[in-house]
RODO-2510 file (C-alpha; in nm, 4 decimals, decimal comma):
residues 482
     n   res          X          Y          Z
     1     x    -3,2397    -6,1726   -25,4690
     2     x    -3,4185    -6,1150   -25,1403
     3     x    -3,1989    -5,9566   -24,8720
     4     x    -3,1703    -6,1151   -24,5280
     5     x    -3,0487    -5,9976   -24,1914
     6     x    -2,7733    -6,1756   -23,9997
     7     x    -3,0302    -6,3619   -23,7879
     8     x    -3,2074    -6,4848   -24,1013
     9     x    -2,8769    -6,5994   -24,2461
    10     x    -2,8104    -6,8081   -23,9371
    11     x    -3,1586    -6,9591   -23,9565
    12     x    -3,1125    -7,0481   -24,3237
    13     x    -2,9513    -7,3808   -24,2386
    14     x    -3,0281    -7,5609   -24,5631
    15     x    -2,9054    -7,2772   -24,7880
    16     x    -3,2554    -7,2558   -24,9328
    17     x    -3,2038    -6,8952   -25,0437
    18     x    -2,8868    -6,9903   -25,2268
    19     x    -3,0641    -7,2776   -25,3989
    20     x    -3,3484    -7,0475   -25,5002
    21     x    -3,1028    -6,7939   -25,6412
    22     x    -2,9219    -7,0641   -25,8402
    23     x    -3,2556    -7,1898   -25,9751
    24     x    -3,3499    -6,8360   -26,0752
    25     x    -3,0137    -6,7948   -26,2505
    26     x    -3,0650    -7,1201   -26,4439
    27     x    -3,4135    -7,0083   -26,5518
    28     x    -3,2712    -6,6769   -26,6787
    29     x    -2,9719    -6,8532   -26,8430
    30     x    -2,7227    -6,6594   -26,6269
    31     x    -2,4011    -6,7761   -26,4589
    32     x    -2,4865    -6,6042   -26,1307
    33     x    -2,8050    -6,4936   -25,9604
    34     x    -2,9165    -6,1492   -26,0856
    35     x    -2,8605    -5,8529   -25,8539
    36     x    -2,9973    -5,5038   -25,8567
    37     x    -2,6714    -5,3635   -25,9960
    38     x    -2,6592    -5,6119   -26,2856
    39     x    -3,0249    -5,5539   -26,3713
    40     x    -2,9799    -5,1749   -26,3766
    41     x    -2,6648    -5,2148   -26,5871
    42     x    -2,8568    -5,4298   -26,8385
    43     x    -3,1419    -5,1760   -26,8461
    44     x    -2,8978    -4,8924   -26,9266
    45     x    -2,7088    -5,1072   -27,1762
    46     x    -3,0249    -5,1951   -27,3671
    47     x    -3,1340    -4,8297   -27,3734
    48     x    -3,4685    -4,9013   -27,2118
    49     x    -3,4974    -4,5600   -27,0360
    50     x    -3,4990    -4,3877   -27,3744
    51     x    -3,7804    -4,6135   -27,5057
    52     x    -4,0437    -4,5341   -27,2422
    53     x    -4,2970    -4,2511   -27,2558
    54     x    -4,1245    -3,9086   -27,2716
    55     x    -4,3025    -3,8022   -26,9517
    56     x    -4,1465    -4,0976   -26,7630
    57     x    -3,7896    -4,0721   -26,8965
    58     x    -3,6632    -3,8332   -26,6195
    59     x    -3,7842    -4,0802   -26,3508
    60     x    -3,4800    -4,3060   -26,3893
    61     x    -3,2394    -4,0144   -26,3580
    62     x    -3,4202    -3,8794   -26,0486
    63     x    -3,4231    -4,2122   -25,8630
    64     x    -3,0916    -4,3661   -25,9707
    65     x    -2,8504    -4,0829   -26,0599
    66     x    -2,9400    -3,7471   -25,9036
    67     x    -2,8824    -3,6844   -25,5331
    68     x    -3,1426    -3,4272   -25,4288
    69     x    -3,3315    -3,5483   -25,1190
    70     x    -3,5090    -3,2154   -25,0616
    71     x    -3,6812    -3,2234   -25,4045
    72     x    -3,7006    -3,5944   -25,4847
    73     x    -4,0569    -3,6728   -25,3721
    74     x    -4,1979    -3,3472   -25,5075
    75     x    -4,0487    -3,4126   -25,8523
    76     x    -4,1735    -3,7701   -25,8546
    77     x    -4,5237    -3,6693   -25,7392
    78     x    -4,5584    -3,3970   -26,0049
    79     x    -4,4360    -3,6325   -26,2760
    80     x    -4,6732    -3,9117   -26,1733
    81     x    -4,9704    -3,6736   -26,1535
    82     x    -4,9073    -3,5691   -26,5138
    83     x    -4,8618    -3,9301   -26,6268
    84     x    -5,1882    -4,0356   -26,4590
    85     x    -5,3742    -3,7706   -26,6575
    86     x    -5,2168    -3,8669   -26,9914
    87     x    -5,2067    -4,2464   -26,9414
    88     x    -5,4860    -4,3665   -26,7073
    89     x    -5,3878    -4,7309   -26,7624
    90     x    -5,0615    -4,6652   -26,5685
    91     x    -5,2426    -4,5352   -26,2586
    92     x    -5,2229    -4,8688   -26,0658
    93     x    -4,8421    -4,8424   -26,0656
    94     x    -4,8235    -4,4862   -25,9345
    95     x    -4,8716    -4,5797   -25,5663
    96     x    -4,5806    -4,8295   -25,5748
    97     x    -4,3504    -4,5771   -25,7432
    98     x    -4,4355    -4,3185   -25,4763
    99     x    -4,3442    -4,5691   -25,2030
   100     x    -4,0109    -4,6405   -25,3769
   101     x    -3,9469    -4,2660   -25,3905
   102     x    -4,0080    -4,2418   -25,0125
   103     x    -3,7570    -4,5207   -24,9402
   104     x    -3,5020    -4,3626   -25,1740
   105     x    -3,5536    -4,0300   -24,9945
   106     x    -3,4830    -4,1964   -24,6563
   107     x    -3,1633    -4,3548   -24,7924
   108     x    -3,0371    -4,0209   -24,9214
   109     x    -3,1252    -3,8455   -24,5947
   110     x    -2,9342    -4,1172   -24,4030
   111     x    -2,6172    -4,0200   -24,5932
   112     x    -2,6513    -3,6520   -24,4975
   113     x    -2,8166    -3,6430   -24,1525
   114     x    -2,7594    -3,8273   -23,8286
   115     x    -3,0988    -3,7195   -23,6989
   116     x    -3,3987    -3,5452   -23,8558
   117     x    -3,7483    -3,4641   -23,7288
   118     x    -4,0478    -3,6522   -23,8549
   119     x    -4,2314    -3,3290   -23,9398
   120     x    -3,9399    -3,2203   -24,1598
   121     x    -3,9504    -3,5505   -24,3504
   122     x    -4,3290    -3,5258   -24,3897
   123     x    -4,2912    -3,1754   -24,5313
   124     x    -4,0552    -3,3195   -24,7974
   125     x    -4,3190    -3,5751   -24,8987
   126     x    -4,6394    -3,3999   -25,0136
   127     x    -4,8500    -3,7169   -25,0537
   128     x    -4,8055    -3,9020   -24,7221
   129     x    -4,9157    -3,8761   -24,3591
   130     x    -4,6851    -3,9369   -24,0570
   131     x    -4,8568    -4,2626   -23,9636
   132     x    -4,8375    -4,3940   -24,3195
   133     x    -4,4693    -4,2958   -24,3312
   134     x    -4,3935    -4,4944   -24,0143
   135     x    -4,5833    -4,7990   -24,1429
   136     x    -4,3944    -4,7796   -24,4726
   137     x    -4,0432    -4,7718   -24,3213
   138     x    -4,1001    -5,0306   -24,0440
   139     x    -4,0389    -5,3337   -24,2678
   140     x    -3,7182    -5,1989   -24,4380
   141     x    -3,5861    -5,0975   -24,0951
   142     x    -3,6678    -5,4446   -23,9552
   143     x    -3,4749    -5,6185   -24,2368
   144     x    -3,1934    -5,3570   -24,2063
   145     x    -3,2494    -5,2298   -24,5606
   146     x    -3,2670    -4,8881   -24,3902
   147     x    -3,0301    -4,7952   -24,1072
   148     x    -3,3021    -4,6138   -23,9197
   149     x    -3,4601    -4,5921   -23,5762
   150     x    -3,7640    -4,3908   -23,4666
   151     x    -3,7462    -4,1911   -23,1435
   152     x    -4,1062    -4,1140   -23,0511
   153     x    -4,0000    -3,9146   -22,7453
   154     x    -3,8295    -3,6509   -22,9612
   155     x    -4,0350    -3,7260   -23,2791
   156     x    -3,7184    -3,7821   -23,4842
   157     x    -3,5624    -4,0350   -23,7181
   158     x    -3,2127    -4,1485   -23,6081
   159     x    -2,9962    -4,2829   -23,8914
   160     x    -2,7136    -4,5370   -23,8580
   161     x    -2,6970    -4,8701   -23,6700
   162     x    -2,4578    -5,0714   -23,4557
   163     x    -2,1977    -5,2991   -23,6021
   164     x    -2,3343    -5,6169   -23,4488
   165     x    -2,6655    -5,6085   -23,6334
   166     x    -2,5558    -5,4424   -23,9555
   167     x    -2,5572    -5,6716   -24,2576
   168     x    -2,3481    -5,6197   -24,5685
   169     x    -2,4770    -5,3159   -24,7524
   170     x    -2,5212    -5,3043   -25,1316
   171     x    -2,5227    -4,9894   -25,3373
   172     x    -2,8736    -4,8662   -25,4098
   173     x    -2,9152    -4,5337   -25,5809
   174     x    -2,6805    -4,2345   -25,5693
   175     x    -2,4251    -4,2285   -25,2865
   176     x    -2,2233    -3,9289   -25,1615
   177     x    -2,0489    -4,0881   -24,8590
   178     x    -2,0376    -4,4062   -24,6560
   179     x    -2,2587    -4,4697   -24,3613
   180     x    -2,0957    -4,4857   -24,0154
   181     x    -2,1748    -4,8561   -23,9933
   182     x    -1,9871    -4,9133   -24,3183
   183     x    -1,6881    -4,7266   -24,1845
   184     x    -1,6899    -4,9403   -23,8682
   185     x    -1,7275    -5,2607   -24,0668
   186     x    -1,4407    -5,1768   -24,3063
   187     x    -1,2006    -5,0491   -24,0340
   188     x    -1,0339    -5,3863   -23,9756
   189     x    -0,9985    -5,4447   -24,3493
   190     x    -0,8248    -5,1096   -24,3931
   191     x    -0,5967    -5,1818   -24,0961
   192     x    -0,5005    -5,5218   -24,2462
   193     x    -0,4174    -5,3642   -24,5820
   194     x    -0,2057    -5,0895   -24,4160
   195     x    -0,0090    -5,3422   -24,2062
   196     x     0,0503    -5,5573   -24,5161
   197     x     0,1936    -5,2584   -24,7018
   198     x     0,4152    -5,1742   -24,4003
   199     x     0,5596    -5,5279   -24,3857
   200     x     0,6313    -5,5142   -24,7611
   201     x     0,8206    -5,1847   -24,7161
   202     x     1,0188    -5,2960   -24,4081
   203     x     1,1245    -5,6413   -24,5351
   204     x     1,0615    -5,6898   -24,9043
   205     x     1,2379    -6,0301   -24,9153
   206     x     1,0406    -6,1797   -24,6269
   207     x     0,7341    -6,2430   -24,8427
   208     x     0,9476    -6,3920   -25,1211
   209     x     1,1242    -6,6235   -24,8768
   210     x     0,7930    -6,7264   -24,7262
   211     x     0,6541    -6,8005   -25,0708
   212     x     0,9665    -7,0054   -25,1611
   213     x     0,9429    -7,2019   -24,8380
   214     x     0,5748    -7,2622   -24,8937
   215     x     0,6442    -7,3712   -25,2515
   216     x     0,9223    -7,6098   -25,1356
   217     x     0,6988    -7,7621   -24,8687
   218     x     0,4153    -7,7980   -25,1174
   219     x     0,6435    -7,9754   -25,3683
   220     x     0,7774    -8,2085   -25,0968
   221     x     0,4285    -8,2995   -24,9852
   222     x     0,3210    -8,3500   -25,3478
   223     x     0,6237    -8,5768   -25,4253
   224     x     0,5468    -8,7902   -25,1212
   225     x     0,1882    -8,8470   -25,2178
   226     x     0,2028    -8,8013   -25,5982
   227     x     0,2129    -9,1727   -25,6893
   228     x    -0,0518    -9,2595   -25,4329
   229     x    -0,2720    -8,9744   -25,5519
   230     x    -0,2196    -9,0771   -25,9132
   231     x    -0,3168    -9,4383   -25,8347
   232     x    -0,6170    -9,3118   -25,6384
   233     x    -0,7198    -9,0981   -25,9340
   234     x    -0,6828    -9,3951   -26,1731
   235     x    -0,8821    -9,6171   -25,9374
   236     x    -1,1423    -9,3482   -25,8953
   237     x    -1,1676    -9,3082   -26,2721
   238     x    -1,2044    -9,6858   -26,3165
   239     x    -1,4605    -9,6963   -26,0383
   240     x    -1,6514    -9,4111   -26,2034
   241     x    -1,6396    -9,5914   -26,5381
   242     x    -1,7573    -9,9196   -26,3813
   243     x    -2,0301    -9,7421   -26,1924
   244     x    -2,1306    -9,5530   -26,5064
   245     x    -2,1423    -9,8797   -26,7033
   246     x    -2,3378   -10,0438   -26,4199
   247     x    -2,5949    -9,7646   -26,4123
   248     x    -2,6176    -9,7649   -26,7928
   249     x    -2,6823   -10,1395   -26,7912
   250     x    -2,9285   -10,0921   -26,5081
   251     x    -3,1098    -9,8187   -26,7010
   252     x    -3,1057   -10,0353   -27,0152
   253     x    -3,2583   -10,3282   -26,8284
   254     x    -3,5097   -10,0978   -26,6678
   255     x    -3,6053    -9,9478   -27,0054
   256     x    -3,6286   -10,2973   -27,1579
   257     x    -3,8488   -10,4140   -26,8701
   258     x    -4,0660   -10,1034   -26,9039
   259     x    -4,0861   -10,1573   -27,2800
   260     x    -4,1875   -10,5196   -27,2302
   261     x    -4,4415   -10,4179   -26,9688
   262     x    -4,5853   -10,1519   -27,2007
   263     x    -4,5944   -10,4019   -27,4873
   264     x    -4,7666   -10,6567   -27,2645
   265     x    -5,0153   -10,3947   -27,1478
   266     x    -5,0743   -10,2886   -27,5083
   267     x    -5,1338   -10,6500   -27,6204
   268     x    -5,3704   -10,7093   -27,3296
   269     x    -5,5524   -10,3877   -27,4116
   270     x    -5,5761   -10,4873   -27,7793
   271     x    -5,6982   -10,8343   -27,6805
   272     x    -5,9574   -10,6864   -27,4450
   273     x    -6,0622   -10,4373   -27,7119
   274     x    -6,0919   -10,7156   -27,9708
   275     x    -6,2977   -10,9237   -27,7304
   276     x    -6,5192   -10,6261   -27,6513
   277     x    -6,5679   -10,5542   -28,0219
   278     x    -6,6560   -10,9188   -28,0923
   279     x    -6,9057   -10,9235   -27,8078
   280     x    -7,0484   -10,5927   -27,9235
   281     x    -7,0750   -10,7193   -28,2810
   282     x    -7,2385   -11,0413   -28,1597
   283     x    -7,4847   -10,8451   -27,9472
   284     x    -7,5669   -10,6130   -28,2356
   285     x    -7,6112   -10,9094   -28,4696
   286     x    -7,8512   -11,0778   -28,2257
   287     x    -8,0451   -10,7548   -28,1768
   288     x    -8,0604   -10,6998   -28,5523
   289     x    -8,1796   -11,0585   -28,6072
   290     x    -8,4449   -11,0161   -28,3371
   291     x    -8,5595   -10,6881   -28,4936
   292     x    -8,5715   -10,8439   -28,8395
   293     x    -8,7652   -11,1413   -28,7089
   294     x    -9,0072   -10,9157   -28,5283
   295     x    -9,0422   -10,7010   -28,8402
   296     x    -9,1120   -11,0074   -29,0537
   297     x    -9,3816   -11,1251   -28,8114
   298     x    -9,5313   -10,7787   -28,8150
   299     x    -9,5318   -10,7687   -29,1966
   300     x    -9,6944   -11,1115   -29,2185
   301     x    -9,9639   -11,0142   -28,9726
   302     x   -10,0254   -10,6831   -29,1491
   303     x   -10,0540   -10,8722   -29,4774
   304     x   -10,3256   -11,0915   -29,3268
   305     x   -10,5031   -10,7857   -29,1849
   306     x   -10,4928   -10,6165   -29,5281
   307     x   -10,6383   -10,9244   -29,6912
   308     x   -10,9220   -10,9262   -29,4395
   309     x   -10,9779   -10,5545   -29,5013
   310     x   -10,9936   -10,6184   -29,8752
   311     x   -11,2508   -10,8927   -29,8187
   312     x   -11,4579   -10,7266   -29,5462
   313     x   -11,3806   -10,3578   -29,6034
   314     x   -11,2096   -10,1045   -29,3812
   315     x   -11,5129    -9,9857   -29,1875
   316     x   -11,5248   -10,2862   -28,9494
   317     x   -11,1771   -10,1920   -28,8272
   318     x   -11,2187    -9,8150   -28,7936
   319     x   -11,1035    -9,6767   -28,4569
   320     x   -10,8417    -9,9504   -28,4092
   321     x   -10,4718    -9,8568   -28,4052
   322     x   -10,2006   -10,0571   -28,5788
   323     x   -10,0836   -10,2034   -28,2451
   324     x   -10,4398   -10,3140   -28,1602
   325     x   -10,4799   -10,4760   -28,5020
   326     x   -10,1492   -10,6617   -28,4610
   327     x   -10,2514   -10,7740   -28,1119
   328     x   -10,5776   -10,9363   -28,2305
   329     x   -10,5972   -11,2907   -28,3628
   330     x   -10,7208   -11,3673   -28,7118
   331     x   -11,0414   -11,5292   -28,5745
   332     x   -11,1202   -11,2149   -28,3736
   333     x   -11,0739   -10,9967   -28,6783
   334     x   -11,2913   -11,2254   -28,8887
   335     x   -11,5640   -11,2328   -28,6214
   336     x   -11,5505   -10,8521   -28,5973
   337     x   -11,5905   -10,8251   -28,9746
   338     x   -11,8831   -11,0682   -28,9873
   339     x   -12,0551   -10,8903   -28,7003
   340     x   -12,0124   -10,5578   -28,8770
   341     x   -12,1436   -10,6985   -29,2052
   342     x   -12,4545   -10,8395   -29,0372
   343     x   -12,5127   -10,5087   -28,8676
   344     x   -12,4675   -10,3234   -29,1974
   345     x   -12,7129   -10,5603   -29,3621
   346     x   -12,9791   -10,4925   -29,0987
   347     x   -12,9193   -10,1175   -29,1262
   348     x   -12,9470   -10,1370   -29,5043
   349     x   -13,2824   -10,3221   -29,4819
   350     x   -13,4143   -10,0626   -29,2414
   351     x   -13,2970    -9,7771   -29,4675
   352     x   -13,4515    -9,9400   -29,7745
   353     x   -13,7855    -9,9635   -29,5979
   354     x   -13,7617    -9,5989   -29,4995
   355     x   -13,6711    -9,4954   -29,8539
   356     x   -13,9499    -9,7063   -29,9970
   357     x   -14,2043    -9,5478   -29,7637
   358     x   -14,0694    -9,1976   -29,8372
   359     x   -14,0848    -9,2516   -30,2156
   360     x   -14,4348    -9,3853   -30,1875
   361     x   -14,5457    -9,0826   -29,9895
   362     x   -14,3655    -8,8518   -30,2305
   363     x   -14,5285    -9,0098   -30,5347
   364     x   -14,8682    -8,9935   -30,3728
   365     x   -14,8057    -8,6275   -30,2858
   366     x   -14,7417    -8,5201   -30,6428
   367     x   -15,0135    -8,3123   -30,8049
   368     x   -15,1109    -8,2583   -31,1646
   369     x   -15,0247    -7,8889   -31,1205
   370     x   -14,6604    -7,9797   -31,0615
   371     x   -14,6136    -8,1663   -31,3909
   372     x   -14,6081    -7,8500   -31,6185
   373     x   -14,3576    -7,6861   -31,3852
   374     x   -14,1339    -7,9891   -31,4014
   375     x   -14,1565    -7,9894   -31,7827
   376     x   -14,0654    -7,6190   -31,7960
   377     x   -13,7716    -7,6775   -31,5636
   378     x   -13,6527    -7,9693   -31,7761
   379     x   -13,6709    -7,7643   -32,0990
   380     x   -13,4729    -7,4811   -31,9359
   381     x   -13,2053    -7,7235   -31,8139
   382     x   -13,1866    -7,8703   -32,1643
   383     x   -13,1210    -7,5246   -32,3134
   384     x   -12,8537    -7,4494   -32,0471
   385     x   -12,6885    -7,7827   -32,1124
   386     x   -12,6891    -7,7159   -32,4841
   387     x   -12,5215    -7,3744   -32,4388
   388     x   -12,2658    -7,5231   -32,1999
   389     x   -12,1914    -7,8082   -32,4430
   390     x   -12,1457    -7,5675   -32,7347
   391     x   -11,8977    -7,3566   -32,5334
   392     x   -11,7028    -7,6617   -32,4250
   393     x   -11,7039    -7,8045   -32,7765
   394     x   -11,5709    -7,4754   -32,9207
   395     x   -11,2976    -7,4694   -32,6624
   396     x   -11,2108    -7,8336   -32,7354
   397     x   -11,1940    -7,7686   -33,1108
   398     x   -10,9694    -7,4634   -33,0582
   399     x   -10,7341    -7,6613   -32,8297
   400     x   -10,7288    -7,9496   -33,0796
   401     x   -10,6331    -7,7108   -33,3615
   402     x   -10,3520    -7,5608   -33,1511
   403     x   -10,2304    -7,9050   -33,0501
   404     x   -10,2278    -8,0188   -33,4134
   405     x   -10,0292    -7,7124   -33,5179
   406     x    -9,7802    -7,7777   -33,2376
   407     x    -9,7546    -8,1457   -33,3336
   408     x    -9,6966    -8,0522   -33,6996
   409     x    -9,4161    -7,8099   -33,6029
   410     x    -9,2661    -8,0709   -33,3738
   411     x    -9,2831    -8,3331   -33,6487
   412     x    -9,1065    -8,1000   -33,8954
   413     x    -8,8371    -8,0289   -33,6352
   414     x    -8,7884    -8,3985   -33,5626
   415     x    -8,7844    -8,4937   -33,9318
   416     x    -8,4604    -8,2949   -33,9657
   417     x    -8,3063    -8,5288   -33,7094
   418     x    -8,4325    -8,8496   -33,8721
   419     x    -8,1245    -8,9071   -34,0932
   420     x    -7,8904    -8,8598   -33,7990
   421     x    -8,1098    -9,0847   -33,5852
   422     x    -8,1206    -9,3553   -33,8529
   423     x    -7,7445    -9,3310   -33,9013
   424     x    -7,6818    -9,3540   -33,5248
   425     x    -7,9245    -9,6462   -33,4859
   426     x    -7,7697    -9,8277   -33,7820
   427     x    -7,4178    -9,7771   -33,6376
   428     x    -7,5329    -9,9106   -33,3015
   429     x    -7,7057   -10,2077   -33,4666
   430     x    -7,3979   -10,2815   -33,6812
   431     x    -7,1750   -10,2693   -33,3749
   432     x    -7,4123   -10,4970   -33,1833
   433     x    -7,4261   -10,7321   -33,4845
   434     x    -7,0460   -10,7400   -33,5087
   435     x    -7,0175   -10,8056   -33,1360
   436     x    -7,2797   -11,0796   -33,1646
   437     x    -7,0970   -11,2353   -33,4619
   438     x    -6,7676   -11,2261   -33,2687
   439     x    -6,9355   -11,3910   -32,9708
   440     x    -7,0842   -11,6580   -33,2029
   441     x    -6,7432   -11,7208   -33,3634
   442     x    -6,5750   -11,7501   -33,0227
   443     x    -6,8521   -11,9853   -32,9084
   444     x    -6,8125   -12,2047   -33,2197
   445     x    -6,4353   -12,2151   -33,1788
   446     x    -6,4704   -12,3042   -32,8102
   447     x    -6,7336   -12,5655   -32,9053
   448     x    -6,4995   -12,7257   -33,1620
   449     x    -6,2130   -12,7255   -32,9112
   450     x    -6,4271   -12,8872   -32,6436
   451     x    -6,5564   -13,1457   -32,8929
   452     x    -6,2016   -13,2337   -32,9975
   453     x    -6,0934   -13,2604   -32,6352
   454     x    -6,3894   -13,4811   -32,5482
   455     x    -6,3274   -13,6906   -32,8619
   456     x    -5,9612   -13,7386   -32,7690
   457     x    -6,0564   -13,8179   -32,4127
   458     x    -6,3095   -14,0754   -32,5381
   459     x    -6,0444   -14,2341   -32,7623
   460     x    -5,8002   -14,2555   -32,4773
   461     x    -6,0646   -14,4108   -32,2543
   462     x    -6,1520   -14,6741   -32,5211
   463     x    -5,7838   -14,7456   -32,5796
   464     x    -5,7287   -14,7854   -32,2070
   465     x    -6,0236   -15,0266   -32,1769
   466     x    -5,8992   -15,2368   -32,4710
   467     x    -5,5509   -15,2435   -32,3256
   468     x    -5,6853   -15,3692   -31,9969
   469     x    -5,8912   -15,6384   -32,1739
   470     x    -5,5876   -15,7463   -32,3793
   471     x    -5,3815   -15,7764   -32,0672
   472     x    -5,6603   -15,9662   -31,8954
   473     x    -5,7371   -16,2156   -32,1824
   474     x    -5,3989   -16,1900   -32,3581
   475     x    -5,5504   -16,0828   -32,6884
   476     x    -5,3743   -15,8932   -32,9696
   477     x    -5,4358   -15,5185   -32,9761
   478     x    -5,6069   -15,4017   -33,2928
   479     x    -5,7966   -15,0774   -33,2617
   480     x    -5,8985   -14,8325   -33,5342
   481     x    -5,8600   -14,4850   -33,3749
   482     x    -5,9854   -14,2919   -33,6767
***
């Protein structure tokens, strides 16, 4: 736990430090708050110093067991320098360990010296400057972790402190003798113990008599108030039981109310969710119906457009998108088709006149010299066509022969399966025939049963009518029910 000076203890009015220590103990599953001594004892008990790197194992012995203030910092510095070379990932911790070594050095020097020069201390620490040393020890000296004062006039460290401001000291590291402040603080305790021993030697029975008198007085006081205290204890127990029962009932009611509230909230949430789902389903249904209706209208209109295209052709409607076609009325489409057809008719008449004129000019332009050339060209084309036809015919005959051979082989292969096929087909047909016959038999049986039922029902109806007539006209009943 964090150490505090006497002034800090007085300012700690709410015992916040004690509460923090108890909380820490509960987190660590300990009966009391951990101290430095208990932690070091657990470390030694678990054998942790023997499980670290071999280069770091002597560090525990140097800082916690050996008392050698003149070599402490040098040994620690050499060890850390070697560790930093071998294990670079441990370098961030080296500076803190060096500071701990400096504080341990000052504690050990305080047990040996009353006063020591700053230059002497700096010479014992090879990795620190005087200013850094002063900054390092200011905070421990302020909280009285170090009994140390700095005299800048003589450039010395003065160890020890007055009794008034010295807090209770705890063992930290190796100790060879007590500090003067500890001797002052324990002087009255030693005097009390010595006087107690002297009284026991001078009058051994005085303490026994005092104890007997104290015991007698205690028993007398107890007997006077025993019954009252017993009744108070019984009443207190009953009050505790009643209060416990009251709080249990209160908690039960509270839990029941919370459960009811949660159930009510859950039902409301379910109701709201059901309502939201119904509304969502209704909205989706309406949107789906609207989409389907729109799609149907679109299909109907497209069907009409297709019919018009079949009648008038697709050319009148080239360049129009599907949306433009759907946006036009049927009369507009029909008028566009008729207009296009009339235009096509005029164009066709104009083209026919042009073709007629061109053919006339071409025929007039023919010469008698061109006729033999045309005959020669025709004869050559006839020979080429004949050669081409013969090649194609030979190829066709060859392919037909191959196809016939393949069909013959396929027929032979399938003929081997004919008996199995016929047997399978006959079995299927026989099964179907049997099923059909069973269905016919069931139908005939059901038909006979229905006929009999209807016949019986008809007889009963006739008998009922005759009975009613007999009762009405008082006639004798004579009915042939065969």
